Legacy VTK file of the C-alpha trace (Angstrom):
# vtk DataFile Version 3.0
C-alpha trace
ASCII
DATASET POLYDATA
POINTS 327 float
-0.006 -0.020 -0.039
1.372 3.430 -0.916
1.918 6.096 1.653
-0.786 8.602 2.493
-0.484 12.218 1.536
-0.942 14.329 4.671
-1.335 18.100 4.427
-0.368 19.784 7.729
-1.949 23.186 8.321
-0.927 24.126 11.971
1.169 27.378 12.179
4.393 25.636 12.997
7.763 25.484 11.114
7.805 22.668 8.582
10.711 20.838 10.219
8.978 20.888 13.610
5.745 19.681 12.018
7.650 16.783 10.398
9.309 16.013 13.689
5.995 15.908 15.607
4.474 13.564 12.926
7.614 11.381 12.726
5.970 8.533 14.856
3.698 7.844 11.817
6.787 6.736 10.015
6.730 6.000 6.246
2.961 5.525 6.250
2.523 9.196 5.435
4.237 11.876 3.282
3.932 15.159 5.090
3.472 18.359 3.135
2.650 21.969 4.140
1.174 24.752 2.044
3.692 27.048 0.349
2.272 29.937 2.297
-0.241 30.521 5.050
-2.931 31.937 2.777
-5.999 30.680 1.037
-4.477 30.392 -2.470
-1.698 28.218 -1.176
-4.196 26.011 0.673
-6.316 25.520 -2.387
-3.176 24.753 -4.457
-2.072 22.124 -2.017
-5.436 20.323 -1.619
-5.759 18.280 -4.876
-3.228 15.680 -3.616
-4.232 15.716 0.028
-5.704 12.565 1.521
-5.541 13.588 5.132
-5.670 17.177 6.385
-4.326 18.048 9.824
-6.192 21.220 10.680
-5.081 24.645 11.742
-6.143 25.431 15.344
-6.056 29.160 14.667
-8.831 28.868 12.082
-6.831 30.774 9.479
-6.805 27.845 7.052
-10.065 25.891 7.158
-11.909 23.268 5.127
-14.902 25.278 3.951
-17.064 24.175 0.999
-14.663 25.547 -1.597
-11.666 23.808 0.009
-13.568 20.528 0.266
-14.373 20.754 -3.501
-10.696 21.313 -4.199
-9.693 18.020 -2.461
-11.070 15.095 -4.435
-8.812 12.564 -2.600
-9.582 13.829 0.844
-10.495 11.012 3.153
-10.053 12.420 6.720
-9.726 15.706 8.590
-8.144 15.641 11.985
-8.514 18.955 13.908
-5.914 19.269 16.711
-8.253 21.269 19.002
-11.732 21.123 20.477
-13.020 23.971 18.346
-13.713 23.349 14.643
-14.205 26.981 13.599
-14.286 27.584 9.910
-14.650 23.931 8.862
-17.854 23.260 6.866
-18.935 19.967 8.569
-21.945 19.653 6.187
-19.764 19.938 3.068
-17.293 17.419 4.511
-20.153 15.001 5.336
-21.558 15.352 1.801
-18.122 14.441 0.420
-17.977 11.422 2.763
-15.072 12.920 4.761
-15.146 12.438 8.494
-13.848 15.251 10.684
-12.568 14.558 14.184
-11.434 16.805 16.990
-9.673 16.294 20.321
-12.254 16.878 23.080
-11.168 16.835 26.716
-7.436 17.236 26.278
-7.502 20.792 27.632
-10.372 20.440 30.033
-8.223 20.652 33.126
-6.131 23.505 31.806
-9.046 25.697 30.660
-11.022 25.006 33.825
-8.092 26.062 35.983
-7.802 29.264 34.005
-11.495 29.934 34.475
-11.231 29.382 38.226
-8.030 31.487 38.492
-9.532 34.320 36.409
-12.663 34.319 38.525
-10.610 34.536 41.753
-8.504 37.306 40.240
-11.619 39.351 39.542
-13.429 38.663 42.811
-10.306 39.241 44.991
-9.323 42.287 42.944
-5.803 40.943 42.455
-4.789 42.979 39.387
-6.050 46.199 41.030
-4.313 45.413 44.288
-1.011 44.722 42.481
-1.220 47.955 40.493
-2.055 49.985 43.603
0.856 48.664 45.640
3.224 49.200 42.741
1.976 52.778 42.561
2.814 53.375 46.219
-0.760 53.071 47.457
-2.091 50.855 50.258
-5.916 50.482 49.660
-6.852 47.930 52.292
-10.426 49.299 52.562
-10.990 50.549 49.080
-10.667 47.487 46.931
-13.626 45.544 48.426
-12.808 42.011 47.323
-15.278 39.230 48.102
-15.356 35.508 48.625
-16.727 33.031 46.021
-18.075 30.598 48.591
-21.865 30.523 48.375
-21.981 32.533 45.148
-24.012 31.226 42.212
-21.900 30.129 39.278
-23.546 29.500 35.908
-21.705 27.554 33.302
-22.737 27.926 29.600
-21.708 24.685 27.897
-21.350 21.292 29.646
-18.777 19.219 27.755
-15.602 18.052 29.378
-14.480 21.690 30.161
-17.892 22.699 31.618
-18.105 19.555 33.747
-14.606 20.121 35.074
-15.380 23.767 35.795
-18.410 22.672 37.766
-16.311 20.244 39.805
-13.736 22.904 40.652
-16.235 25.707 41.614
-18.281 23.289 43.709
-15.117 22.414 45.602
-14.975 26.037 46.687
-18.543 25.941 48.040
-20.203 27.598 45.059
-23.809 26.882 43.926
-23.236 25.667 40.376
-25.820 25.452 37.616
-25.344 24.974 33.878
-26.967 25.132 30.479
-26.209 23.031 27.415
-27.970 22.780 24.114
-29.446 19.344 24.947
-31.793 19.654 27.963
-31.081 17.271 30.777
-33.108 15.813 33.587
-30.645 17.077 36.141
-31.189 19.493 39.101
-28.124 21.452 37.887
-29.581 22.110 34.438
-31.123 25.612 34.150
-32.776 27.399 31.222
-30.345 29.772 29.623
-32.217 33.075 30.261
-32.454 32.311 33.946
-28.780 31.137 34.147
-27.675 34.391 32.550
-29.882 36.678 34.669
-29.293 34.981 38.074
-25.590 34.004 38.094
-23.033 35.909 40.183
-20.373 34.478 37.914
-21.127 33.361 34.281
-18.498 31.016 32.814
-18.765 30.554 29.011
-17.124 27.402 27.593
-19.431 26.371 24.797
-18.312 25.769 21.192
-18.860 28.460 18.621
-21.404 27.652 15.884
-24.109 29.540 14.057
-26.445 28.423 16.837
-24.239 29.838 19.566
-22.944 33.041 17.927
-23.957 35.951 20.068
-25.599 33.614 22.536
-24.652 35.545 25.626
-25.853 39.170 26.018
-23.954 40.670 28.942
-26.657 43.309 29.252
-29.034 40.633 30.531
-26.673 39.502 33.295
-27.169 40.247 36.976
-26.005 43.612 38.231
-22.390 43.354 39.396
-21.865 39.873 38.016
-18.590 38.602 36.557
-18.307 37.229 33.085
-15.597 34.684 32.220
-15.178 33.712 28.606
-12.863 30.842 27.579
-14.976 29.651 24.639
-14.724 31.893 21.569
-15.182 35.651 21.328
-18.201 35.272 19.028
-20.250 33.443 21.647
-20.516 36.661 23.689
-21.951 39.906 22.222
-18.673 41.867 22.515
-20.226 45.284 21.757
-22.833 44.724 24.452
-20.047 43.584 26.818
-18.130 46.847 26.383
-21.309 48.800 27.098
-22.129 46.756 30.212
-18.582 47.256 31.514
-18.489 50.978 30.768
-21.861 51.580 32.429
-20.853 49.584 35.545
-23.545 46.961 34.954
-20.994 44.196 35.303
-18.494 43.868 38.111
-15.840 42.646 35.693
-14.852 40.343 32.903
-12.067 37.876 32.249
-11.545 37.210 28.531
-9.205 34.587 26.944
-10.911 34.961 23.599
-12.034 37.844 21.301
-13.955 38.552 18.136
-10.648 39.392 16.394
-7.390 37.801 17.517
-4.904 39.156 18.329
-6.910 41.904 20.042
-6.632 45.028 17.841
-4.735 48.003 19.256
-7.786 50.278 19.193
-10.179 47.778 20.792
-12.047 49.499 23.631
-11.569 46.449 25.866
-7.985 47.476 26.257
-8.972 50.696 28.055
-11.372 49.231 30.552
-9.865 48.716 34.087
-12.227 46.021 35.266
-11.254 43.546 32.534
-8.671 40.770 32.756
-7.266 40.116 29.193
-5.522 36.902 28.172
-4.022 35.902 24.729
-6.126 32.735 24.076
-3.822 30.768 26.358
-6.229 29.070 28.751
-5.566 25.601 27.230
-1.901 26.063 26.489
0.026 24.148 29.077
2.725 21.500 28.535
0.376 18.899 29.964
-2.475 19.821 27.702
-0.206 20.079 24.688
1.086 16.527 25.461
-2.395 15.120 25.602
-3.333 16.979 22.419
-0.309 15.493 20.536
-1.080 11.943 21.796
-4.754 12.173 20.830
-3.888 13.544 17.363
-1.176 10.964 16.640
-3.442 8.139 17.861
-6.163 9.185 15.482
-3.833 9.708 12.516
-2.229 6.334 13.183
-5.696 4.695 13.284
-6.679 6.396 10.058
-3.739 5.150 8.068
-3.738 1.779 9.839
-7.303 0.886 8.924
-8.643 1.236 12.451
-11.636 3.359 13.532
-10.787 6.937 14.537
-12.279 8.592 17.582
-14.378 11.789 18.072
-15.899 12.159 14.605
-18.212 15.151 14.637
-20.026 15.225 11.367
-21.815 11.840 11.337
-19.481 10.142 8.783
-18.210 6.630 9.319
-15.224 6.552 11.605
-13.464 4.000 9.382
-11.251 5.917 6.887
-11.353 4.812 3.272
-9.004 6.035 0.505
-10.359 7.630 -2.627
-8.306 6.502 -5.549
-9.778 8.726 -8.210
-6.313 8.782 -9.751
-3.508 6.304 -9.841
-1.919 6.041 -6.369
1.664 7.308 -6.139
4.526 5.842 -4.285
LINES 1 328
327 0 1 2 3 4 5 6 7 8 9 10 11 12 13 14 15 16 17 18 19 20 21 22 23 24 25 26 27 28 29 30 31 32 33 34 35 36 37 38 39 40 41 42 43 44 45 46 47 48 49 50 51 52 53 54 55 56 57 58 59 60 61 62 63 64 65 66 67 68 69 70 71 72 73 74 75 76 77 78 79 80 81 82 83 84 85 86 87 88 89 90 91 92 93 94 95 96 97 98 99 100 101 102 103 104 105 106 107 108 109 110 111 112 113 114 115 116 117 118 119 120 121 122 123 124 125 126 127 128 129 130 131 132 133 134 135 136 137 138 139 140 141 142 143 144 145 146 147 148 149 150 151 152 153 154 155 156 157 158 159 160 161 162 163 164 165 166 167 168 169 170 171 172 173 174 175 176 177 178 179 180 181 182 183 184 185 186 187 188 189 190 191 192 193 194 195 196 197 198 199 200 201 202 203 204 205 206 207 208 209 210 211 212 213 214 215 216 217 218 219 220 221 222 223 224 225 226 227 228 229 230 231 232 233 234 235 236 237 238 239 240 241 242 243 244 245 246 247 248 249 250 251 252 253 254 255 256 257 258 259 260 261 262 263 264 265 266 267 268 269 270 271 272 273 274 275 276 277 278 279 280 281 282 283 284 285 286 287 288 289 290 291 292 293 294 295 296 297 298 299 300 301 302 303 304 305 306 307 308 309 310 311 312 313 314 315 316 317 318 319 320 321 322 323 324 325 326
């Protein structure tokens, strides 16, 4: 059997990409686009049988890209989010797309907890004050999380781990997910948004969830923590809610545009903790991500079922020899 042509899209140097995929041995020939732009992607797709996705979303398999890849048999996305990929177009072409759920659940959940504590205990403001020669023991007014109501939007591995961590601190935790559950913790979304002291957003971005959370409908003085995608929260409404003092603060690891533009108003708001989409970036999570990705790629080229297919296509990968296979 000839080797598989694997097109690697992550934003990594080519030699590093080849090194990371070396465990696949001579079962694959690794290629990368000539440049990180759409034209280079489309030019590289006609020979691609497997696509290793780009976690930044810059290069994605939309309908046009799928059409440009007649040999494509499998897409492995090395992240939880699958932003930009057209799952329906891939399914229509018989191409399964898999992601890597759970690999960053611990890392992202820890970030959400740490960010919430930073906001509630006014850590950034306290640090800035002391550095400026001040000593505002009575002015900061931090507060405890114990007994507060924490609402979690999204209840996959990250949401469930968040719930575990916040409950360990004595918080009252409720959640909402798109599939209603017979569970005392499940709460309708409008009630969750309006009644939570802390709203933690960890749901995947889709057309169904874009603009899902309106900060203007949150409880007066509540905290918003977003580790999902910027588009899940109405960012314009968030800026307004923060400027008008409706919210007590926000911690944001994700934004509508990344990196955050220099003129974005969020940069000028003092009650916002900003983070460069790094919640899930730890050595431990990266190791789990690499293992999950390599396991699925190895299964794909080895004739075994792959895991975590999202678009309803068979998890057994089949080659498409519409042209003579090369060696």
